[in-house]
N, C-alpha and C positions, 0 to 999 in steps of 0.2 A: 809594605814592599812584596813581602815574602809571598804573601798570599796571591795578589796581584800577579806576580812570577808564572801561578800554575794556569791561566788563560791561558788555552791552546790553541785559539783560532783566531786569534789578536796579532795582527803585524808588529804594530807599535802602539805603547799606551800614552796619549799625550795627555797634559793637561790643557785646556781649553783657554787659549786667551783671547781669540776674537773668531767668530763664526755671522758671516756677513752673505749678500747674495752676491751674484757674479759682478765684477768689475765691468762698467764700461767702457768698450772699445772705442777707440778713436783711432785717426792715423797720427796723432802728436803723443810721440814717444815720451817726451818730456814731460808732460800733461799727466801721460799713466804712472811714471815712475812717479811724480810725485805721490797722487793719489795711493799708489802701493805702499808708499812711505808712512803716509798720513793715516792709513788704516793699521799699520803695524804699531806704530809707535804712539798714538792718542791716546789719551787716558793713562799717564804714567803712573798714578798709585793704584791702579788695578794691576799694571805690571809690576809692582812693588811686592804687592797682594800675593799673585801667582807663584812669583819667584817665592817667596818666603815659605808658602806651603812646600815649593819643589823641594827646597833645600832641607824641611822638615823631611820630608819624607826618603829623602837621601841620608837622612841621618847625619849630616856633615855643617850642620849649622855653626857649630864652633870650629869650624877649620880657619875661616878667613874671615870671620867676623860677623855683625849683623848686616847683611846684605841691604836689604831695607835702609837701614840707616845711611851706609855707606851712598846708595843710589839717591837718596832724597836730598843728601848735600851736593850730588852731581846735577841733580835738577835745579834746585835753587841756583846752584852757580853758573848754569844754562840762561836762566831767565836772566843774571846779570850781565854775560856776557853779549847778551842779543842786541843789548841796547848800545854796547859799545860796536860791534858789527855792522850793525844796520845802515849804515853810508856805505861799509867796502861791498855787503849784498847789492847795495843799489847800483854802484856802480859797476861791479861784476854782471849784473843783469843786462847792463847797459850795453858791456863788451860782447856778452853771448850774440845780444840783437845783431850787432859788426859781424859777429863770425859767422852767423846764419845766413845773413843776406849776403856777403859778400863771397864766401867758398862754393865754388862751383861745384857741389856735390849734392845727391839725391837729402830727400827732408829726412829718412831713417838714418843717414850718414850724420847730419849735422847733430843730431840728439847723442852719439856716442862721442861728440866735440863736446856738448852739454855736459854729457855725464863727466868728462875729466875734468871739465871745470869745475864740477861739483867736488870732487878730490880734491883742485888744488883750494879750494875756498875750505872746505875741511881740513886741510893743511895750515892754511893761513888763521881758522879760528883755532886750534890748537895752538901756533905759535904764539897769537895774541895773547891769549890766557897766558901761556907760561910766562911771557915776558912782561905781562902787565904789573907794575911798582904795587898797584893798590891789594893785590894779591898776597896775604902773609904764607907764612911758612906751612900754616896749620892745615890750608887748603891744599897748600903742594903736595902733604905727606897723606892726604884722604886722596890724591888724584894718583900718587902711586898707587894706595892700597888699592884702588879701582881697577889699575892697568893691570894688576895679579890676577883680578876676574876674567878668565877668557871665556870666549864663545865662538861657534860658528853657523851660519844660516843654510839650510837644507832645502832649497826649492825646487817644487815638483809644478808646472804648469803644463796645461793640454788645452785643446779648443782653439776658441776665437783669441785670446789673449796671447797664444804660443807663436799666434804667425806674426803677431807682432814684435814682440820681446822674449828675447830665451831666457831661461832658468839663470845662465850666468850674471846677465844682466841685472836681473830683478833681486838676485842673491847679494850680489855687489851694491847694490844701491841702498837696500835693507840693511846692509854691514855695516855701511860707512855711517847710515843714521842713527844706528844703535852705539856705534864710536862717540858719535857727537852726543848724543841724549844720555847717556849714562857713563860713558869714560872707560868702557869696558876695552879688552886687548883681544883684536881679531887671532884663532890660533884653527887652523883648519885640520891639524893632524891631530891633536891631540885635547878639545875643548873641554873647559869645567861643563859649560851648557851649550846646548844646541837647540835653534829654534828652527821649528819645521812651518814652511809656508804652502801652502797646495792652493794652487789660482785653476781652475776651471769651469766650464759654462752650468753647472750647477752651483756652484760657492767658492767662495774664498775663506781659507781656515786657517789661523795660526796657533800654533802649538808648541809644547815645549815637553819632549820626550820623557818620561819618568827613569829610562832605563838607557844605558847605551847603548848596549845591543837590542836589535829588535828580538822581540819574544819568539821569533820563528827561528833564532838558534837553538838549538838543542844539542845539551854536553854528549849524548849519548850516539848523535851521527857523528861518523867518521870524515865522510865525503856526501856532500849534499848536492841531491838531485832535485826533484818535485819541491817546491815550498813546502816545509812541514805544516803551517796551516792549512794550505789549501788540501793536503794529504789528511789531516785532521777532520777539516769539516766532511769532505768525500766521505771516510770511514764513518762518520755518525748518522751521514743518511742510509748508511747501511744496514741499520738495526740488528748490529751484533750482538749477539745472547749466548750467553755462557754455553758451551760443547758445540757452538757452531763449526762449520768450517767454511774459510774464506780465503778465495784464491782472488791472485793478482796474474794474471796469465800473459802480464806485459809489466813484470817488476822494475823493469832496471837497475837501482840501485837500492831498493826495497823501503824506501819513504812511505809510501802508503803502510805496507804489513810493519814495519815498524810503529808507526803514530797508532795504528789500529790494535796493536799488541799490547803496546804502554799503558794505554786508556781500557781496553778489555781482554783482560789475561787470561780468561777463561775460556778463550777459543782457539781454533786449530789453525795457524795458518800456512798455506802454500805460496810460492812465488814460482812464477816461470819465467824464461826469456831466452831469446834466441842468441842473446850475444855473451861470449865467454867474459870480456871485460867487465859486461854490468854484472854478470852474476860474482865475480870475483869482490867487486865493489860492494855488492850487496851482502856478500859474505864476510866481509872487513867490518861493516856495519853491523848487522846482526851481532858478531862475535864483540865487537866495541858494548851494545848496549847492555850485552848478557839474556840476550835471546834466543841462543842457540836452540831450548826445550821448544820453544814456542814456532819456531819459524823454520820451516823445509825450501829447498831450492832444488828445481831441476831444470836443466836444459830441455827446449822443447819450443815449438812452433805456434804461435796463438791461432793459426787455422787449422793444425792437428794436434791438437793436448793429449796426450800419452794417457787420457784420467777418465773414469767410468762415466758415463752419461747420468744426467741428476744426483752428482756425489758433493756438490758445495751448497750452502745454504747463501752466499752472498759472493758476489764477483764485483772487484773493483779492479779500475785500471785507468791510469793514464794515457791514454793513447799517443804516442810521440809526432811530436810536430813541429819540435826546433830544429835549431840550425847542428846540434851535434849530433842528436840521435834522431831520423826521421826515416818511416817507412818509405819505401820507393810505392809510389803511388798508392797511396795512404787511403784517400777518398774511394779508390776503385776498391779497395781491399776490405773496404768497411763493413760489406754484405758478407764475407766469408766469415770476418774477425765475429762479427754479432750471433751468427748462427752458431759457432762453435763454442761461444760462450753461454748463449741459450742453451744448448746440449748438455753442458756439466751441471747447469745450473737447477738444482730443484723447486718441483711447484711449490708455490707460495714464499721462492727464496727473491733476494733485491739485484740486480744488477746499476752498477753506479760508474759512470765515464767521466772522463773530462776532455773536452773538446773543443779544439780550435775554430776559427771563424768558417775556414772552409768546409771543415769536417760540420760543423752544426749545419751548413746548408745541404749538405751531401744527406745526413740524417732527414733533415726537412722534407728532401725530395722523396727519399724511401717512403717516408710516411705519405705523402700526398698520393702516390702512386696504389698505395693501398686505400684511398681514402673511398674512393667509388664501391669499393666491395665490401665494406668493414661496416658493423652496425654503427648507431649515431650516439653519441654521448650524451649520457642523461645530464639530467640538471644538476643532481648532487657531483656527479665527475666534474662538470666543470666549475662547480663550485670549487671542489676539492684543489683543482688545478691554478684558479684564479687565487687562491688563497696560500699556497705553499712558501712558506718560506725558511730560510737560513741561518748560517751563519759566514760571511765573505770573510776574504785573508786579511782584510784591514780591522775585523771584529765587528764591523756593523751588519743589520741586517739586511737582506738583501731578497727580493720575489721574483717569481717569476718573470723573465726577461720579455718585456714589449715584442711583440711580434713572435716573440719564439713558440710561446705557450700554443698559440691560438691553431697553430698546424697542428702541433697534436690534440688538442680538443676539437677540433673538424674529423678526427678519426682515433676511434678509442683503441681497434686493434692496429697492431703496425704491421710492415710488410713481413716480419718474424710472428707471424700471430698468438703464439702464446705470451709475448712481453706485451704488458699495457705500459702506459706513460704514468709516471708520479711526480711528474715536476722536472721544470728547469731553471737552475740558478745562475747567475752571472757573477763570475772572480774574476778580478784584476792580477794579474800576472809579473806587475810592472808596466814595462812597455807595451806587454799583449794583452788583450783582454779573451776570456774563454769561459766555458759556461759548461757546468754539469748537470750530465742528466741521469736520470732514475728511471729505472723500470723494477716493473714485477711481474714476476712469472704466474701466470693464470692458469694452464693445463698443459699437459706434457709436450715436449716442442714435436712439430709434425701432425699435431690432431686437428 
């Protein structure tokens, strides 16, 4: 685990429990919840094996006993209970049909009622189990031990399935199923175990994080700005070498500079920003990280940097597009920003930018404007663009984004004649998607 914590571009590192194709979407929410629960809790033995691996990696196998043995007993007890509650389940299914037919509500709302019934069913089954005289005191002690093993379900869903079910509904259904299946205790605040479920139009994934905190959490960052994993990925694309001069002209809280300086300490780093509060936060982060001798800060506008032309080997920047810090009319300012970055960059240097969806469209528009006056891309250039790959914020490989690379391929020269595109990479910022653009300067600006 100590070595795994050194991964810089991974957001969460999980033991994979299940990876399936996307779930079929239907209008029957109850049926979909049943399919999701089946996906998560099927193959109990595989669950036990993965959890045993997880506990070994945590170094806590002796803390609460052998989890595999505990859960094997829970699964055995569950199969015995199923025979006792079969008649109750059938009766409740009949009651559900009556509720669904008689209640004057929409189909989606009736599923909420069914979900509550499932919760009641869970409570009845637990009560039946505890009151069954056939159960001896040994089994009761085992149940109490299992309840000390706490968990929570973190669910993220997008795409077609998110239009039918919410993450809260899915997480609740899976949580109840796991309580019934394994006898675990739900704890949303401080669980022993977290189960992550990601459902989208690409795949259905279930995993157990190896660490409580995301790998993106850095002990040397006092105040977080841009995700450190994305910042590291951007810096890795900048081809920083020993003795290089690196600039972030819109540094904000300095996350990109911090990640770069930690990974490539032999370079010299400069950060500029127009905001006093952002510069103050960046200064605190730099001092916390102990990088005062590596990073210099200055107050300046990205449109008029008080720096010599062709003085930096790399320019890396997250052009603000969030709710807290956003450039006014940022898409209109993009040409001015790029021209100033181009000016201070040395020939052969690289520019790496993080752009929003809107800025991406603006960037593509600038490129297309110059397409008719620019030389065509060679076959080698096209191959380079089509095969460009890197690391995403989640630690997965990502490639040139479909529909983005093509606009660059159509024009090797940009509106800013000396900058040549060298890749477009899609990254996820949680609720928002963004794009990392990489350029190389091939000639002096304006030539």
